[in-house]
N, C-alpha and C positions, 0 to 999 in steps of 0.2 A: 535450448533451455527456454522454459516459459517465463512470464513475468514474475518479478519478485514482489511479494505483498508485505506491507508492514501494517501491524495492528496495535492499537493502544488500548489499554484497559485502565480505568481510573479508579483509585481508592480515595474517597474524600472523607476526612474525619473532621468533625466540628470539635474544637478543643474544649469549649466550655462544658460540654456534657458527654463527650466521647462518642457521639452518635455517628453512624456511617450512612452515606448516601447510597440508595439503591433505586433503581427504576423498575417499573412494571409496564411492559408493553401491552397494548390493547389486545385482548384475547389470550394473553399468556397466563399460565398458572403459577409462574414463579417470579422471583425478583432477581435482578441482575446488576452488576456494576456497570456504570456507563463505559462505553468504549466503541471503537470503530476503526475503519481503515485509515491509514495515514496517506494523504494525497501525495502524489509525485512532487518532489521538491519541498514538501512541508516539513518543518522541524517537529520532532516528537512531542515537545512540550506544547507547542501551539495546537498540534492535533489533539492532545489530551484535553486542553481548554476548550477547543471548538466542539469536540464530541460531547463533553459534559453539558455545555450550553445547549447543543441541539437536542440531546436526549432527555435531560432533566430540567432544562430551563434555568440552570444555576451557573453564574459566572464564578469561576474559581481562579486561584493563583497557585500554580504548581510550585511546591517547596522542596521536592525531592523525588527521586526515582528509586523504587524498591528493587526492581529487577529488570534486566534486559536479556532476552533469550532469543536464539535463532533456532528454528526447527526445520531442517531441510525436508522436503517431501518430493519423492521421485514419481509417485503414482498419479498425482494430479496437481493442479494449481489451486486447489481449495484450501481455505484457512481451516485450522483446527484449534 
C-alpha cells in the first residue's frame, strides 16, 4: 500500500458581513478555498490554520469542522 495523504480545505467566514475568504494563485483563472496537505503528525486544526496563513496571509481561529471524508484510491497515490 502507498502512503496515506490527508488534505485540509478551509472555509473562512467573517461574521460581521458574512463574506468568505478565497485565494487566487498567480496565473490562475479562478478563486479557491485555502487548503493543502496535512503534514505527518500534524493535527487537522493546526494544518487548516497553517495553510490559511501560508496561502492567504490571514491568521484564523478554527471554530468547527464541517465535514471529514475519506476517499480510498487504488489507482494512484494522487489527491483528488
